[in-house]
C-alpha positions as CSV (number, residue, x, y, z in Angstrom):
1,M,0.2,-51.7,15.7
2,N,2.3,-50.0,13.1
3,S,6.1,-50.0,12.8
4,F,6.4,-46.7,14.7
5,S,4.8,-47.8,17.9
6,N,8.1,-47.8,19.8
7,Y,8.3,-44.0,19.2
8,L,4.7,-43.2,20.1
9,K,5.2,-42.6,23.8
10,P,5.2,-39.4,25.9
11,G,8.7,-38.0,25.9
12,G,9.8,-40.2,23.0
13,R,11.6,-39.2,19.9
14,K,8.3,-38.4,18.2
15,Q,6.9,-36.1,20.8
16,H,6.5,-33.2,18.4
17,Y,4.8,-35.5,15.9
18,I,2.4,-36.8,18.5
19,H,1.5,-33.2,19.6
20,A,0.8,-32.3,16.0
21,L,-1.6,-35.2,15.6
22,R,-3.4,-34.3,18.9
23,V,-3.9,-30.6,18.1
24,Q,-4.4,-30.6,14.3
25,R,-8.2,-30.7,14.6
26,I,-8.1,-28.0,17.3
27,N,-5.6,-25.4,16.3
28,T,-3.8,-25.8,12.9
29,D,-1.3,-23.0,13.7
30,S,0.0,-25.0,16.7
31,A,-0.2,-28.2,14.8
32,L,1.9,-26.7,12.0
33,I,4.6,-25.6,14.5
34,Y,4.8,-29.1,16.0
35,I,4.9,-30.8,12.6
36,D,7.6,-28.4,11.4
37,L,9.7,-29.4,14.4
38,A,9.0,-33.1,13.7
39,F,9.8,-32.5,10.1
40,Q,13.3,-31.2,11.0
41,E,13.8,-34.2,13.3
42,A,12.7,-36.6,10.5
43,K,15.2,-35.1,8.1
44,K,18.0,-35.9,10.5
45,S,16.9,-39.5,10.9
46,H,17.5,-42.3,8.5
47,N,14.0,-43.7,8.8
48,I,12.5,-43.0,5.3
49,N,9.1,-44.3,6.3
50,Y,9.0,-41.9,9.2
51,Q,9.9,-39.0,6.8
52,G,7.0,-40.1,4.6
53,E,4.6,-40.2,7.5
54,V,5.6,-36.7,8.8
55,S,5.4,-35.3,5.3
56,L,1.9,-36.8,4.9
57,S,0.8,-35.3,8.2
58,K,2.2,-31.9,7.2
59,A,0.2,-32.2,4.0
60,R,-3.0,-33.0,5.9
61,I,-2.5,-29.9,8.2
62,H,-2.0,-27.7,5.1
63,L,-5.1,-29.2,3.6
64,L,-7.1,-28.3,6.8
65,R,-5.8,-24.8,6.6
66,G,-6.9,-24.5,2.9
67,E,-3.3,-24.2,1.7
68,I,-3.8,-26.5,-1.2
69,D,-0.5,-25.8,-3.1
70,L,1.5,-26.7,0.0
71,A,-0.7,-29.8,0.7
72,I,0.0,-31.0,-2.8
73,E,3.7,-30.3,-2.4
74,Y,4.1,-32.3,0.8
75,G,1.7,-35.0,-0.4
76,L,4.0,-35.5,-3.4
77,Q,7.0,-35.5,-1.1
78,S,5.4,-38.1,1.1
79,H,4.7,-40.2,-2.0
80,K,8.3,-39.9,-3.0
81,Y,9.5,-41.1,0.4
82,Y,7.1,-44.1,0.5
83,S,8.1,-45.0,-3.1
84,Q,11.8,-45.3,-2.1
85,K,10.8,-47.9,0.5
86,K,8.1,-49.4,-1.8
87,N,5.6,-48.9,1.0
88,H,2.4,-49.4,-0.9
89,E,0.1,-48.6,2.0
90,G,1.8,-45.3,2.5
91,I,1.7,-44.6,-1.3
92,S,-2.0,-45.2,-1.3
93,K,-2.5,-42.9,1.7
94,A,-0.6,-40.2,-0.1
95,N,-2.7,-40.8,-3.2
96,L,-5.9,-40.4,-1.2
97,L,-4.8,-37.0,0.2
98,L,-3.7,-35.8,-3.3
99,A,-7.0,-36.9,-4.7
100,Q,-8.8,-34.7,-2.2
101,A,-6.5,-31.8,-2.8
102,Y,-6.8,-32.0,-6.6
103,S,-10.6,-32.2,-6.2
104,I,-10.7,-28.9,-4.2
105,I,-8.8,-27.0,-7.0
106,K,-11.1,-28.8,-9.6
107,E,-8.4,-30.8,-11.3
108,K,-10.8,-33.7,-11.6
109,K,-8.6,-35.8,-14.0
110,K,-5.6,-35.8,-11.5
111,S,-8.0,-36.4,-8.6
112,D,-9.6,-39.5,-10.3
113,E,-6.1,-40.9,-11.2
114,C,-4.9,-40.7,-7.6
115,L,-8.2,-42.0,-6.2
116,K,-8.1,-44.9,-8.7
117,L,-4.6,-45.9,-7.6
118,A,-5.6,-45.9,-3.9
119,E,-8.7,-48.0,-4.7
120,N,-6.8,-50.5,-6.7
121,Y,-4.3,-51.1,-3.8
122,A,-7.2,-51.2,-1.3
123,Q,-9.1,-53.8,-3.3
124,S,-6.0,-56.0,-4.1
125,N,-4.9,-56.0,-0.5
126,K,-8.3,-56.1,1.1
127,Q,-7.8,-52.8,2.8
128,H,-11.4,-52.2,3.6
129,Q,-10.9,-49.0,5.6
130,M,-8.9,-47.4,2.8
131,L,-11.6,-48.4,0.3
132,I,-14.2,-46.8,2.5
133,E,-12.2,-43.6,2.8
134,A,-11.9,-43.5,-1.0
135,L,-15.7,-43.8,-1.3
136,I,-16.1,-41.0,1.3
137,C,-13.6,-38.9,-0.8
138,R,-15.7,-39.4,-3.9
139,G,-18.9,-38.5,-2.0
140,N,-17.3,-35.4,-0.6
141,T,-16.3,-34.3,-4.2
142,C,-19.9,-34.8,-5.4
143,F,-21.2,-32.9,-2.3
144,Q,-18.8,-30.1,-3.1
145,F,-20.3,-29.7,-6.6
146,G,-23.9,-29.9,-5.3
147,K,-24.4,-33.5,-6.7
148,Y,-26.3,-34.7,-3.6
149,A,-27.8,-37.8,-5.2
150,A,-24.3,-39.1,-6.4
151,A,-22.8,-38.2,-3.0
152,M,-25.5,-40.1,-1.2
153,K,-24.9,-43.2,-3.3
154,Y,-21.1,-43.1,-2.4
155,Y,-21.9,-42.6,1.3
156,K,-24.4,-45.5,1.3
157,D,-21.8,-47.7,-0.4
158,A,-19.3,-46.8,2.2
159,K,-21.8,-47.5,4.9
160,Q,-22.5,-50.9,3.4
161,K,-18.8,-51.8,3.4
162,M,-18.5,-50.7,7.1
163,K,-20.1,-54.1,8.0
164,R,-16.7,-55.7,7.3
165,I,-14.7,-53.6,9.8
166,V,-15.3,-52.1,13.2
167,N,-14.5,-48.4,13.2
168,P,-17.1,-46.4,15.1
169,Y,-15.5,-43.1,14.3
170,L,-15.5,-43.7,10.5
171,E,-19.1,-45.0,10.7
172,T,-20.2,-41.9,12.6
173,K,-18.4,-39.7,10.1
174,I,-20.4,-41.3,7.2
175,N,-23.6,-40.8,9.1
176,N,-22.8,-37.1,9.6
177,N,-22.1,-36.7,5.9
178,I,-25.5,-38.3,5.1
179,A,-27.1,-35.9,7.6
180,N,-25.4,-33.0,5.9
181,I,-27.1,-34.0,2.6
182,L,-30.5,-34.4,4.3
183,M,-30.1,-31.0,5.8
184,N,-29.2,-29.4,2.4
185,T,-32.1,-31.1,0.7
186,G,-34.7,-30.0,3.3
187,N,-35.1,-33.2,5.3
188,T,-34.3,-31.5,8.6
189,P,-36.1,-33.9,11.0
190,E,-34.3,-36.9,9.7
191,A,-31.0,-35.0,9.7
192,L,-31.5,-34.0,13.4
193,K,-32.1,-37.7,14.3
194,I,-28.8,-38.8,12.8
195,Y,-27.0,-35.8,14.4
196,K,-28.3,-36.8,17.8
197,K,-27.3,-40.5,17.3
198,A,-23.8,-39.2,16.3
199,I,-23.5,-37.3,19.5
200,V,-24.1,-40.4,21.5
201,Q,-21.6,-42.3,19.4
202,Y,-18.9,-39.6,19.7
203,R,-19.3,-39.6,23.5
204,K,-18.7,-43.3,23.6
205,I,-15.5,-43.1,21.5
206,N,-14.4,-39.9,23.3
207,Q,-14.3,-37.5,20.3
208,P,-15.4,-34.2,22.0
209,L,-14.3,-32.0,19.1
210,D,-16.6,-33.8,16.6
211,E,-19.4,-33.7,19.2
212,L,-18.9,-29.9,19.6
213,L,-19.4,-29.4,15.9
214,I,-22.7,-31.4,15.8
215,L,-24.0,-29.7,19.0
216,Y,-23.4,-26.3,17.4
217,N,-25.0,-27.3,14.1
218,I,-28.1,-28.7,15.9
219,G,-28.4,-25.5,17.9
220,R,-28.1,-23.4,14.8
221,Q,-30.7,-25.5,12.9
222,Y,-33.3,-25.1,15.8
223,R,-32.5,-21.3,15.8
224,E,-33.3,-21.1,12.1
225,V,-36.8,-22.7,12.6
226,K,-37.4,-20.4,15.7
227,M,-37.3,-23.2,18.2
228,I,-35.3,-21.1,20.6
229,D,-35.6,-23.3,23.7
230,S,-34.1,-26.2,21.9
231,S,-31.5,-24.0,20.3
232,L,-30.5,-22.7,23.8
233,Y,-30.3,-26.2,25.2
234,Y,-27.9,-27.4,22.5
235,N,-25.8,-24.2,22.6
236,N,-25.4,-24.6,26.4
237,L,-24.3,-28.2,25.9
238,C,-21.8,-27.0,23.3
239,L,-20.6,-24.3,25.6
240,S,-20.1,-26.7,28.6
241,L,-18.2,-29.2,26.5
242,A,-16.1,-26.5,24.9
243,L,-15.2,-25.1,28.3
244,K,-14.3,-28.6,29.5
245,V,-11.9,-29.3,26.6
246,H,-10.8,-25.6,26.6
247,S,-11.5,-25.2,22.9
248,L,-11.4,-21.4,22.5
249,E,-12.8,-21.5,19.0
250,D,-15.8,-23.6,20.0
251,I,-16.4,-21.4,23.1
252,T,-16.6,-18.4,20.8
253,Y,-19.0,-20.2,18.5
254,S,-21.2,-21.1,21.5
255,Y,-21.4,-17.6,22.8
256,S,-22.2,-16.4,19.3
257,G,-25.1,-18.9,19.1
258,L,-26.4,-17.9,22.5
259,K,-26.2,-14.2,21.6
260,E,-28.3,-14.8,18.4
261,S,-30.9,-16.8,20.3
262,Y,-31.4,-14.2,22.9
263,Q,-31.6,-11.5,20.2
264,I,-34.5,-13.4,18.7
265,L,-36.2,-13.7,22.1
266,G,-35.8,-9.9,22.5
267,D,-33.6,-10.3,25.6
268,Y,-31.0,-7.8,24.4
269,K,-29.4,-7.4,27.8
270,T,-28.5,-11.1,27.9
271,A,-27.6,-11.0,24.3
272,L,-25.2,-8.1,25.0
273,H,-23.6,-10.1,27.8
274,Y,-22.9,-13.1,25.6
275,N,-21.7,-10.7,22.8
276,E,-19.1,-9.3,25.3
277,L,-18.0,-12.8,26.3
278,M,-17.7,-13.8,22.6
279,N,-15.5,-10.7,21.9
280,V,-13.3,-11.6,24.9
281,Y,-12.7,-15.1,23.5
282,Q,-12.2,-13.8,20.0
283,D,-9.5,-11.6,21.4
284,S,-8.0,-14.6,23.1
285,L,-8.1,-16.6,19.9
286,Q,-6.4,-13.7,18.1
287,M,-3.7,-13.5,20.8
288,N,-3.1,-17.3,20.5
289,A,-2.9,-17.1,16.8
290,N,-0.4,-14.3,17.1
291,K,1.7,-16.3,19.5
292,V,1.6,-19.2,17.1
293,R,2.6,-17.0,14.2
294,I,5.5,-15.6,16.3
295,A,6.6,-19.1,17.3
296,R,6.4,-20.3,13.8
297,L,8.4,-17.2,12.5
298,E,11.0,-17.8,15.2
299,A,11.3,-21.5,14.1
300,D,11.6,-20.5,10.5
301,Y,14.1,-17.8,11.4
302,E,16.3,-20.3,13.3
303,L,16.1,-22.8,10.4
304,R,17.0,-20.1,7.9
305,R,19.7,-18.8,10.1
306,G,21.3,-22.3,10.3
307,K,21.2,-22.6,6.6
308,E,22.7,-19.1,6.2
309,I,25.6,-20.0,8.6
310,I,26.3,-23.1,6.5
311,Q,26.2,-21.1,3.3
312,I,28.5,-18.4,4.8
313,Q,31.0,-21.0,5.8
314,K,30.9,-22.5,2.3
315,R,31.4,-19.1,0.8
316,K,34.3,-18.3,3.1
317,L,36.0,-21.5,2.0
318,I,35.5,-20.7,-1.7
319,L,36.7,-17.1,-1.2
320,T,39.8,-18.3,0.6
321,K,40.7,-20.6,-2.3
322,R,40.1,-17.9,-4.9
323,K,41.9,-15.0,-3.1
324,T,45.3,-15.6,-4.7
325,T,43.8,-16.0,-8.1
326,F,41.7,-12.9,-7.7
327,A,44.7,-10.9,-6.5
328,L,46.8,-11.9,-9.5
329,L,43.9,-11.3,-11.8
330,A,43.3,-7.9,-10.2
331,L,47.0,-7.0,-10.6
332,F,46.9,-8.0,-14.3
333,I,43.7,-6.0,-14.9
334,A,45.1,-3.0,-13.1
335,S,48.3,-3.0,-15.2
336,S,46.2,-3.4,-18.3
337,L,43.9,-0.6,-17.3
338,I,46.8,1.7,-16.6
339,I,48.3,1.0,-20.1
340,L,44.8,1.4,-21.7
341,G,44.2,4.6,-19.7
342,L,47.4,6.2,-20.9
343,F,46.5,5.2,-24.5
344,Y,43.0,6.6,-24.3
345,F,44.2,9.7,-22.4
346,R,46.3,10.7,-25.3
347,K,43.6,9.8,-27.8
348,S,40.9,11.7,-25.8
349,R,43.1,14.8,-25.8
350,K,43.2,14.8,-29.6
351,L,39.5,14.1,-29.7
352,N,38.8,17.0,-27.3
353,Q,40.8,19.4,-29.4
354,A,38.9,18.3,-32.5
355,L,35.6,18.6,-30.6
356,K,36.4,22.2,-29.5
357,Q,37.2,23.2,-33.0
358,S,34.0,21.6,-34.3
359,N,31.9,23.3,-31.6
360,A,33.4,26.7,-32.5
361,E,32.5,26.1,-36.2
362,I,29.0,25.0,-35.2
363,R,28.6,28.2,-33.0
364,E,29.6,30.3,-36.0
365,Q,27.1,28.5,-38.2
366,N,24.4,29.0,-35.6
367,K,25.1,32.7,-35.5
368,T,24.9,32.9,-39.3
369,I,21.5,31.0,-39.2
370,D,20.2,33.2,-36.4
371,K,21.1,36.3,-38.3
372,A,19.4,35.1,-41.5
373,L,16.3,34.1,-39.6
374,H,16.2,37.6,-37.9
375,E,16.6,39.3,-41.3
376,K,13.9,37.1,-42.8
377,E,11.5,38.0,-39.9
378,V,12.2,41.7,-40.3
379,L,11.7,41.5,-44.0
380,L,8.4,39.6,-43.6
381,K,7.1,42.2,-41.1
382,E,8.1,44.9,-43.6
383,V,6.1,43.1,-46.3
384,H,3.0,42.9,-44.1
385,H,3.5,46.6,-43.1
386,R,3.7,47.7,-46.8
387,V,0.7,45.6,-47.7
388,K,-1.3,47.2,-44.9
389,N,-0.1,50.7,-46.1
390,S,-1.1,49.8,-49.6
391,L,-4.6,48.8,-48.5
392,Q,-4.8,52.0,-46.5
393,I,-4.0,54.0,-49.6
394,V,-6.8,52.2,-51.5
395,S,-9.1,53.0,-48.6
396,S,-8.1,56.6,-48.8
397,L,-8.8,56.7,-52.5
398,L,-12.2,55.3,-51.8
399,N,-12.8,58.1,-49.3
400,L,-11.9,60.7,-52.1
401,Q,-14.2,58.9,-54.5
402,E,-17.0,58.9,-51.9
403,S,-16.8,62.7,-51.4
404,Q,-17.6,63.2,-55.1
405,L,-20.7,61.0,-55.1
406,T,-24.3,62.0,-54.5
407,D,-26.0,58.7,-55.0
408,E,-26.6,57.1,-51.5
409,I,-26.5,53.5,-52.9
410,A,-23.1,54.1,-54.5
411,I,-21.9,55.8,-51.3
412,D,-23.0,52.9,-49.2
413,A,-21.4,50.4,-51.6
414,L,-18.1,52.3,-51.4
415,R,-18.2,52.4,-47.6
416,N,-18.8,48.6,-47.5
417,S,-15.9,48.0,-49.8
418,K,-13.7,50.3,-47.7
419,I,-14.6,48.4,-44.5
420,R,-13.8,45.1,-46.2
421,I,-10.4,46.5,-47.3
422,Q,-9.7,47.7,-43.8
423,T,-10.6,44.3,-42.4
424,I,-7.9,42.7,-44.5
425,A,-5.5,45.5,-43.5
426,L,-6.2,44.8,-39.8
427,M,-5.0,41.2,-40.4
428,H,-1.7,42.4,-41.9
429,Q,-1.3,44.9,-39.1
430,S,-1.7,42.2,-36.5
431,L,0.9,40.1,-38.2
432,Y,3.7,42.7,-38.2
433,Q,2.9,44.0,-34.7
434,S,2.8,40.6,-33.0
435,D,5.8,38.9,-31.6
436,A,4.3,35.5,-32.2
437,D,4.6,33.3,-35.3
438,L,4.5,35.5,-38.3
439,G,2.3,33.0,-40.2
440,R,-0.5,33.0,-37.5
441,V,-3.1,35.5,-36.5
442,N,-4.6,35.8,-33.0
443,S,-8.4,35.4,-33.5
444,A,-9.4,37.2,-30.3
445,S,-7.6,40.5,-30.9
446,Y,-8.4,40.4,-34.7
447,L,-12.2,40.0,-34.2
448,Q,-12.1,42.7,-31.4
449,N,-10.4,45.1,-33.8
450,I,-13.0,44.4,-36.5
451,L,-15.8,45.1,-34.1
452,S,-14.2,48.4,-33.1
453,L,-13.7,49.3,-36.8
454,Q,-17.4,48.7,-37.5
455,L,-18.6,50.6,-34.5
456,Q,-16.3,53.5,-35.4
457,A,-17.4,53.5,-39.0
458,L,-21.1,53.6,-38.0
459,S,-20.7,55.7,-34.8
460,V,-23.9,57.7,-35.5
461,K,-26.0,54.5,-35.5
462,T,-24.2,52.6,-32.8
463,K,-24.2,55.0,-29.8
464,Q,-27.0,53.1,-27.9
465,I,-26.0,49.5,-29.0
466,E,-24.6,47.3,-26.2
467,T,-22.0,44.8,-27.3
468,Y,-20.9,41.5,-25.7
469,T,-17.8,39.6,-26.7
470,D,-16.4,36.2,-25.5
471,F,-13.4,35.2,-27.7
472,E,-11.3,32.1,-27.1
473,D,-7.6,32.9,-27.6
474,L,-6.7,30.9,-30.8
475,E,-4.0,31.2,-33.4
476,L,-5.3,31.0,-37.0
477,S,-3.5,30.7,-40.4
478,I,-3.7,33.6,-42.8
479,D,-5.9,31.5,-45.2
480,Q,-8.4,31.1,-42.4
481,A,-8.1,34.4,-40.7
482,V,-9.1,36.5,-43.8
483,P,-12.4,34.7,-44.6
484,L,-13.3,34.6,-40.9
485,G,-12.7,38.3,-40.4
486,L,-14.7,39.2,-43.6
487,I,-17.6,37.0,-42.4
488,A,-17.6,38.7,-39.0
489,S,-17.3,42.2,-40.6
490,E,-20.2,41.6,-43.0
491,L,-22.5,40.3,-40.3
492,I,-21.6,43.1,-37.8
493,N,-22.1,45.6,-40.6
494,N,-25.5,44.1,-41.6
495,A,-26.7,44.0,-37.9
496,L,-25.6,47.6,-37.2
497,K,-27.3,48.9,-40.3
498,H,-30.6,47.0,-40.5
499,A,-31.4,45.1,-37.3
500,Y,-32.2,47.8,-34.8
501,K,-34.7,50.1,-36.5
502,E,-37.4,49.5,-34.0
503,T,-35.4,47.9,-31.1
504,K,-35.5,49.8,-27.8
505,N,-32.5,48.2,-26.1
506,P,-30.3,46.9,-28.9
507,H,-27.4,44.6,-28.2
508,L,-24.9,42.6,-30.3
509,S,-23.1,39.4,-29.2
510,L,-19.9,37.8,-30.6
511,I,-18.6,34.5,-29.3
512,T,-15.9,32.1,-30.4
513,K,-14.9,28.8,-28.8
514,M,-13.5,25.4,-29.6
515,V,-16.0,22.5,-30.1
516,D,-14.5,19.1,-30.8
517,N,-11.4,20.5,-32.6
518,E,-13.6,22.9,-34.6
519,L,-14.0,26.7,-34.2
520,L,-17.5,27.9,-33.4
521,L,-18.3,31.5,-34.4
522,K,-21.7,32.9,-33.2
523,I,-23.0,36.4,-34.0
524,S,-26.4,37.3,-32.5
525,D,-28.6,40.4,-32.3
526,N,-32.0,41.2,-30.8
527,G,-33.2,43.1,-33.9
528,S,-36.4,42.6,-36.0
529,G,-35.0,39.6,-38.0
530,F,-35.4,38.8,-41.7
531,E,-38.7,39.0,-43.4
532,S,-38.3,35.4,-44.7
533,N,-37.5,32.4,-42.5
534,D,-34.6,31.5,-44.7
535,F,-32.0,34.2,-45.0
536,R,-31.1,32.9,-48.4
537,N,-34.4,34.3,-49.7
538,H,-33.3,37.7,-48.6
539,F,-31.2,39.2,-51.4
540,S,-28.0,40.9,-50.1
541,L,-24.5,41.1,-51.5
542,G,-23.1,40.9,-48.0
543,L,-24.9,37.7,-47.2
544,E,-23.8,36.2,-50.6
545,I,-20.2,37.0,-49.6
546,V,-20.7,35.4,-46.2
547,E,-22.1,32.2,-47.8
548,A,-19.2,32.1,-50.3
549,L,-16.6,32.6,-47.6
550,N,-18.2,29.9,-45.4
551,N,-17.9,27.5,-48.3
552,Q,-14.3,28.5,-48.8
553,L,-13.7,27.5,-45.1
554,H,-15.6,24.2,-45.5
555,G,-17.8,25.4,-42.7
556,K,-21.4,24.6,-41.5
557,M,-23.7,27.6,-41.2
558,E,-27.0,28.1,-39.5
559,C,-29.2,31.2,-39.2
560,P,-32.4,31.0,-37.2
561,S,-34.2,34.3,-37.5
562,T,-37.3,35.5,-35.6
563,P,-38.9,38.9,-34.9
564,K,-37.0,38.9,-31.6
565,G,-33.5,38.6,-33.2
566,T,-31.1,36.8,-35.6
567,S,-28.3,34.5,-34.8
568,F,-25.6,33.3,-37.2
569,T,-23.7,30.2,-36.1
570,F,-20.6,28.9,-38.0
571,L,-18.5,25.8,-37.4
572,F,-15.1,25.6,-39.1
573,P,-12.5,22.8,-39.1
574,L,-9.1,24.2,-38.1
575,E,-6.0,23.5,-40.0
């Protein structure tokens, strides 16, 4: 009997601790509430060993809940309490728990260190049970990583050492672990034999919760191999025992197993009945879990509230001591601020006056700059206007020259030159008429004006031609706008003159759009096409000009031509 036996009585000082031990394998939420209450009582006591035992039990409960960080925290705290009293047995127990926790989070080095310390103590003090638990821990670690052969060796070593002690529960636990390995390695018949022997043993030592787990596992295994009668038998045994001990979780599992068995048999009405019962108990479990959470939150709240009250009292005491000092300091600071305020007020008045004067000067400078910019803009528009007029005069001179010529080739050449000059004049016209940036030309309106110019110049030949335009609204520099406009003018002129001699429903298409930060220009007609597949073999001054302008723009040019039409496609990088 341990040193705490005088407490382990109903209604004794360790009542919460006893309740926690009783329910920790049934409901970890309830166990955690009880152990937290016991933990508070342990802190108030002067029994360091008891504090270590409660901390260790709290760590075990967190380990069962999968809260590994908290399990390690309270395991280390338990180790600290036991170390103060040099309780080597308690230290070894804490090391065993820490070894298991570190193993779960795969910190193998720390796990091995803790396990080695526990084993050394167990061997030196002939603590056979602790040594067996260490072997089981090593076996569980191997089982967790799928090393079934190594795990089996540790379990058999532990079973061999069981001959030195009498502990039916521990012996049955080892047999269960061996059965788990057999089940995972495919030796189901042998595993079932061990499970059934374990059931008998658990009944002898009155461990219904462990018996419930085995009954459910056997029923599930029979269900997997389609032995439904046997599965129903063990599921009903599990249900009866679960109802007897009022284990809501195991009742739920039992109804789940019965539902699955009757589904396999095709008895869906009975399966639905058990499914409804399972849902009822699941709801009960959830309600209980919620009640536990609420109770735990209330306990945590009361604990925090108590701490807050203590802190408030401390703060009040500190504030009372500092009130006089703060008052004097506040008076000194206020006086200093008043003096500084007066000083900076006078200084800010002078700065404001200087700032007003500076702002007035800046406004006058801005007016001067705005006036200069406006004058520059007016002058620049005037320049573009005069250039346009000059080009118009040149065009008029060409008209006079044309009226005196009789040679059709010369007349055609003059007309082409005149259209080229007017194309450039249109660009200057768009610059001085636009309110936008004087250095940029709107490509959509520019190309539309060029098309209108060509149609008007060749109005006799273009009455039946249908045109289609789709221009993206872009702003081009003058250096790009002029070559682009001349290219479009030459190709439109060429199409209107030569493409539609034998075409019934002639049409002309002009498209611009952005493609990966480059400008795409496409001019297509449905005329008769070039005689040669390569337009470069077709001698024409206009096409030579187009190719030269394309090179000037560093563009890519394609011109597939068939008897059904010609399509010029250009791709220019934008500045």
